[in-house]
TIROGU-347966 format. One record per residue: residue number from 1; residue in three letters; y, x, z of N, C-alpha, C in turn. Coordinates in steps of 0.2 Angstrom, whole numbers, plus 5000, padded with zeros to 4 digits. Each point is the difference from the previous one (the first is absolute). Layout:
// TIROGU-347966
    i   aa  n.north  n.east  n.up  ca.north  ca.east  ca.up  c.north  c.east  c.up
  NUM  ala        Y       X     Z         Y        X      Z        Y       X     Z
...
***
This chain:
// TIROGU-347966
    i   aa  n.north  n.east  n.up  ca.north  ca.east  ca.up  c.north  c.east  c.up
    1  met     4946    5062  4958      4996     5000   5007     4995    5006  5000
    2  thr     5000    5003  5005      4996     5006   5001     4993    4998  5000
    3  ala     4995    5005  4998      4993     4998   5000     4997    4999  5007
    4  ala     5003    5003  5005      4998     5000   5007     5002    4993  5003
    5  phe     5004    4996  4997      5003     4994   5004     4995    4995  4999
    6  lys     4999    4996  5006      4995     4995   5000     5004    4994  5004
    7  leu     4999    4994  4998      5003     4994   5003     4997    5000  5007
    8  thr     4993    5001  5001      4996     4999   5006     5001    5007  5004
    9  ser     5002    5000  5006      5000     5006   5004     4998    4998  5007
   10  thr     4997    5005  5003      4998     4999   5007     5005    5003  5005
   11  asp     5005    5003  4997      5005     5004   5004     5005    4995  5002
   12  phe     5000    4998  5007      5005     4995   5002     5005    5003  5004
   13  arg     5001    5007  5000      5005     5003   5003     5007    4998  4998
   14  gly     5005    4999  5005      5006     4997   4998     5001    4993  4999
   15  val     4995    4996  5000      5000     4993   5000     5004    4997  5006
   16  ile     4997    5002  5006      5003     4998   5006     5006    5004  5002
   17  ser     5006    4997  4999      5007     5004   5001     5005    4995  5002
   18  gln     5006    5002  5001      5005     4995   5003     5001    4995  4994
   19  arg     5000    5001  4994      5000     4995   4995     4995    4995  5001
   20  phe     4994    5002  5001      4994     4996   5001     5002    4994  5006
   21  phe     5002    5003  5005      5002     4995   5006     5006    4996  4998
   22  arg     5005    5002  4997      5005     4996   4998     4999    4995  4995
   23  asn     4994    5001  4996      4998     4995   4995     4994    4997  5002
   24  phe     4997    5000  5006      4994     4998   5001     4999    4992  5001
   25  leu     5005    4997  5003      5000     4993   5001     5001    4996  4993
   26  pro     4996    4995  4998      5001     4997   4994     5007    4996  4999
   27  leu     5004    5001  4995      5006     4997   4999     4999    4998  4993
   28  pro     5000    4993  4998      4999     4999   4993     5007    5001  4996
   29  ala     4998    5002  4994      5006     5001   4995     5004    4993  5000
   30  phe     5007    5001  4999      5004     4994   4999     5006    5001  4995
   31  ser     5001    4995  4996      5005     5001   4995     5007    5000  5003
   32  lys     5003    5006  5000      5007     5000   5003     5005    4999  4995
   33  phe     4998    5001  4993      5005     5000   4995     4998    4994  4995
   34  arg     5006    4998  4997      4999     4995   4994     5001    5003  4994
   35  val     4996    4998  4995      5002     5002   4993     5007    4999  4998
   36  gly     5003    5005  4997      5007     5000   4999     5004    5003  5005
   37  gln     4998    5002  5006      5003     5003   5005     5000    5007  4999
   38  thr     5006    5003  5002      5001     5008   5000     4996    5002  5006
   39  leu     4995    5005  4998      4996     5003   5006     5004    5005  5003
   40  pro     4999    5001  5007      5003     5005   5004     4998    5007  4997
   41  asp     5005    5004  5000      5000     5007   4998     4996    5004  5006
   42  phe     4997    5005  4998      4996     5005   5004     5000    5007  4997
   43  ala     4999    5005  5004      4999     5007   4998     4994    5002  5003
   44  leu     4996    5003  4996      4994     5003   5003     4998    5007  4997
   45  pro     4997    5004  5004      4998     5007   4997     4995    4999  4995
   46  met     5000    5004  4995      4995     5000   4994     4996    5006  5000
   47  val     4993    5000  5000      4996     5006   4999     5003    5004  4995
   48  gly     5001    5006  5001      5002     5005   4995     5007    5001  4999
   49  gln     5004    4996  5004      5007     5000   4999     5004    5002  5007
   50  arg     5005    5003  5000      5004     5001   5006     5004    4994  5002
   51  ala     5003    4997  4995      5005     4995   5001     4996    4993  5001
   52  ser     5002    4995  5004      4997     4994   5000     5002    4996  4994
   53  ile     4996    4995  4998      5001     4996   4994     5003    4993  5003
   54  lys     5005    4998  4997      5003     4993   5002     4998    4995  4995
   55  leu     4999    4994  5002      4998     4995   4995     5007    4998  4996
   56  ser     5005    5000  5003      5007     4999   4996     5001    5005  4995
   57  ser     4997    5006  5000      5001     5005   4994     4997    4997  4994
   58  tyr     4996    4995  5000      4997     4998   4994     5004    4994  4997
   59  arg     5005    4997  5003      5004     4995   4998     5003    5002  4993
   60  gln     5001    4995  4996      5003     5001   4993     4996    5005  4996
   61  lys     4994    5002  5002      4996     5005   4997     4994    4997  4997
   62  ser     4996    4998  5005      4993     4998   4999     4997    4994  5004
   63  val     4996    4997  4998      4996     4995   5004     4995    5004  5005
   64  val     5000    4998  5006      4996     5004   5005     4994    4996  5002
   65  val     4994    5003  5001      4994     4997   5003     5000    5003  5007
   66  leu     5000    4997  5005      4999     5002   5007     4993    4999  5002
   67  ala     4996    5005  5000      4992     4999   5001     4999    5003  5007
   68  phe     5001    4995  5005      4998     5002   5007     4992    5000  5001
   69  thr     4997    5006  5002      4993     5001   5000     4998    5001  5007
   70  arg     4993    4999  5001      4997     5001   5006     4995    5006  5000
   71  ile     5002    5005  5003      4996     5006   5000     5000    5002  5008
   72  phe     4994    5001  5002      5000     5002   5008     5001    5007  5001
   73  thr     4997    5005  4996      5001     5007   5000     4999    5003  4993
   74  glu     5000    5006  5000      4999     5003   4993     4993    4999  4998
   75  lys     4995    4998  5005      4993     5000   4998     4998    4992  5001
   76  gln     5004    4996  5002      4998     4993   5002     5005    4995  4996
   77  tyr     4997    4997  4995      5004     4995   4996     4998    4993  5002
   78  cys     5004    4995  5000      4998     4993   5000     4996    4999  4994
   79  pro     4994    4996  5001      4996     4999   4995     5003    4995  4995
   80  phe     5005    4996  5002      5003     4995   4996     5006    5004  4995
   81  cys     5002    5005  5003      5006     5004   4997     4998    5006  4996
   82  tyr     4995    5003  5001      4998     5006   4996     4999    4998  4993
   83  pro     4996    4994  4998      4999     4998   4993     5007    4998  4997
   84  his     5005    4997  5004      5006     4999   4997     5004    5006  4999
   85  ile     5000    5005  5004      5004     5006   4999     4997    5003  4994
   86  met     4993    5001  4999      4998     5003   4994     5002    4996  4994
   87  ser     5000    4993  5000      5002     4996   4994     5008    5002  4999
   88  met     5004    5001  5005      5007     5001   4999     5000    5007  4997
   89  val     4996    5005  5002      5000     5007   4997     4998    4999  4992
   90  glu     4995    4996  4999      4998     5000   4993     5005    4996  4995
   91  thr     5004    4996  5003      5005     4996   4996     5007    5002  5001
   92  tyr     5001    5006  5003      5007     5002   5002     5004    5001  4993
   93  lys     4997    5003  4995      5003     5001   4994     5003    4994  4997
   94  lys     4996    4994  5001      5002     4994   4997     5007    4998  5003
   95  phe     5000    5001  5007      5006     4998   5003     5006    5004  4998
   96  asp     4999    5007  4999      5005     5004   4997     5002    4998  4993
   97  gln     4995    4998  4996      5002     4998   4993     5004    4994  5000
   98  leu     5000    4995  5006      5004     4995   5000     5007    5001  5004
   99  gly     5001    5007  5001      5006     5002   5003     5000    4998  5008
  100  ala     4994    5000  5003      5000     4998   5007     4998    5006  5004
  101  glu     5002    5001  5006      4998     5005   5005     4995    4997  5005
  102  val     4995    5003  5002      4995     4997   5005     5002    5005  5006
  103  leu     5001    4997  5005      5001     5004   5007     4995    4998  5004
  104  met     4995    5004  5001      4994     4999   5005     5002    5002  5007
  105  ile     4999    4996  5005      5003     5001   5006     4994    5000  5005
  106  thr     4999    5006  5004      4995     5000   5005     5002    5001  5007
  107  ser     4996    4999  5005      5002     5001   5007     4997    5006  5002
  108  thr     4996    5004  4996      4998     5006   5003     5005    5005  5001
  109  asp     4999    5005  5004      5005     5005   5001     5001    5005  4994
  110  met     5005    5004  4999      5001     5004   4994     4994    5005  4999
  111  arg     4997    5003  5005      4994     5004   4999     4995    4996  4996
  112  gln     4998    4995  5003      4995     4995   4997     5002    4998  4993
  113  ser     5006    4998  4999      5002     4997   4994     5000    5006  4994
  114  lys     5001    5006  5002      5000     5005   4995     4992    5001  4998
  115  ile     4996    4999  5004      4993     5001   4998     4998    4994  4996
  116  val     5002    4994  5002      4999     4993   4996     5003    5001  4993
  117  his     5006    5003  5000      5003     5000   4993     4996    5005  4996
  118  arg     4998    5006  5002      4996     5005   4997     4993    4997  4998
  119  asp     4996    4997  5005      4993     4998   4999     5000    4994  4995
  120  leu     5005    4996  5000      5000     4994   4995     5003    5002  4993
  121  gly     5003    5005  5000      5004     5002   4994     5005    4995  4998
  122  leu     5004    4999  5005      5006     4995   4999     5005    5003  4996
  123  glu     5002    4996  4995      5006     5002   4996     5006    4996  5002
  124  met     4999    4995  5003      5006     4996   5003     5002    5002  5006
  125  pro     5006    4999  5002      5003     5003   5007     4996    4996  5005
  126  leu     4998    5005  5005      4997     4997   5006     5005    5001  5006
  127  leu     5003    4994  5003      5005     5001   5005     4996    4999  5007
  128  val     5003    5003  5005      4997     5000   5006     5004    4997  5005
  129  asp     4996    4994  5003      5003     4996   5006     4996    5001  5006
  130  ser     4999    5005  5003      4996     5001   5005     5002    4996  5007
  131  ser     5006    4998  5000      5002     4996   5006     4999    4993  4998
  132  cys     4998    4998  4994      4998     4993   4998     5007    4996  5000
  133  ser     5005    5003  5001      5006     4995   5000     5002    4996  4994
  134  ile     4999    5003  4994      5001     4997   4994     4995    4994  4999
  135  phe     4993    5002  5002      4995     4995   4999     5002    4994  5004
  136  arg     5003    5001  5006      5002     4995   5005     5006    4996  4997
  137  gln     5005    5004  4998      5006     4997   4997     4998    4995  4994
  138  tyr     4995    5002  4996      4998     4996   4994     4994    4995  5002
  139  gly     4998    4999  5006      4996     4995   5003     4993    5000  4997
  140  thr     4997    5006  4999      4993     5001   4997     4995    4998  5005
  141  gly     5001    5000  5007      4995     4998   5005     4996    5007  5002
  142  gln     4996    4999  5004      4996     5006   5003     4993    4997  5003
  143  ala     4995    5005  5000      4994     4998   5004     4996    5006  5000
  144  leu     4996    5001  5006      4995     5005   5001     5003    5007  4999
  145  gly     5006    5001  5002      5002     5007   4999     5005    5002  4994
  146  ala     5001    4996  4996      5004     5002   4994     5004    4994  4997
  147  pro     5006    5001  4997      5003     4994   4997     4996    4997  4994
  148  leu     5001    4994  4998      4996     4997   4995     5004    5002  4993
  149  pro     4996    4999  4995      5003     5002   4993     5004    4994  4998
  150  ala     5005    5001  4995      5004     4995   4997     5003    5003  4994
  151  gln     5002    4996  4995      5004     5003   4994     5006    4995  4999
  152  phe     5005    5004  4998      5007     4996   4998     5002    5003  4994
  153  val     5003    4996  4995      5003     5002   4994     5007    4999  5001
  154  val     5004    5005  4998      5007     4999   5001     5004    5002  4993
  155  asp     5004    4995  4998      5003     5001   4994     5006    5005  5000
  156  arg     5003    5002  4995      5005     5005   4999     5006    4998  5005
  157  ser     5001    4994  5001      5006     4999   5005     4998    5000  5007
  158  gly     4994    5002  5002      4998     5000   5007     4997    4994  5002
  159  arg     4999    4995  4996      4997     4993   5002     4993    5000  5000
  160  leu     4997    4996  5005      4993     4999   5000     4998    4995  4994
  161  thr     4995    5002  4996      4998     4995   4995     4992    4998  5001
  162  phe     4997    5004  5004      4993     4999   5001     4998    5003  5007
  163  gln     4996    4996  5004      4997     5003   5006     4993    4998  5001
  164  his     4996    5004  5002      4993     4999   5002     4999    5003  5007
  165  leu     4998    4995  5005      4998     5002   5007     4993    5000  5001
  166  phe     4997    5004  5004      4993     5000   5001     4997    4993  5002
  167  ser     4994    4999  4998      4996     4995   5002     4993    5002  4999
  168  phe     4995    4998  5004      4993     5002   4998     4997    4998  4994
  169  ala     5003    4994  4997      4998     4998   4994     5003    5004  4994
  170  his     5006    5002  5001      5003     5005   4995     5004    5005  5004
  171  pro     4996    5006  5001      5004     5005   5004     5006    5003  4997
  172  asn     4999    5001  4993      5005     5003   4996     5001    4997  4994
  173  ala     5006    5000  4997      5002     4997   4993     4996    5005  4995
  174  ser     4997    4998  4995      4997     5004   4996     5005    5004  4996
  175  ser     4998    5006  4997      5005     5004   4996     5002    4995  4994
  176  glu     4996    4996  4997      5001     4996   4994     5006    4995  5002
  177  arg     4999    4997  5006      5005     4995   5003     5007    5004  5001
  178  leu     4999    5006  5003      5007     5004   5001     5003    5002  4993
  179  leu     4996    5001  4995      5003     5002   4993     5003    4994  4998
  180  trp     4997    4994  5000      5003     4994   4998     5007    4998  5004
  181  ala     5000    5002  5006      5006     4999   5004     5005    5004  4998
  182  val     4998    5007  4999      5005     5005   4997     5003    4997  4993
  183  his     4996    4998  4996      5002     4998   4993     5005    4994  5001
  184  asn     4998    4995  5005      5005     4995   5001     5007    5002  5003
  185  ala     4999    5005  5004      5006     5002   5004     5005    5004  4995
  186  ser     4997    5003  4994      5004     5004   4996     5003    4996  4995
  187  his     4999    4993  4999      5003     4996   4995     5004    4995  5003
***
């Protein structure tokens, strides 16, 4: 993380956008998938790569954690998600040691996502879903201008082994809970 980066910012430029209006009305998260079900494939652009990343490219290779996160702009983070993102950054090597890949997915545009990637020092892939279509496909819900966070653990065969959808009581699954889910999906 750069020394100049702060969680608190008074720069709200870019918050009000088409994405804001498309995600303004509250829609609760809802479980679209059952444990054991094969999750739908998707392809999203990744910060720092020319080619899109497909979920199916990890089949038979590694367990995958899909970490849908809520970031409003490169300067405005959801107060529930920022600590979770930083926890995932701190534990990323543990996921790697278990043979899992963490794919963090954001709804910010590519320009904003590049700044987020740099400022937070992300080692994990940051995928960009600025249309929010994959957030919707996975039933993460939305409120007040951005999709809600959610986490899914996918085994090597592409099947769902764990899911966590947003609630105010538990906005995100902890890194420890996700590590546990990865461990279970690996065996």
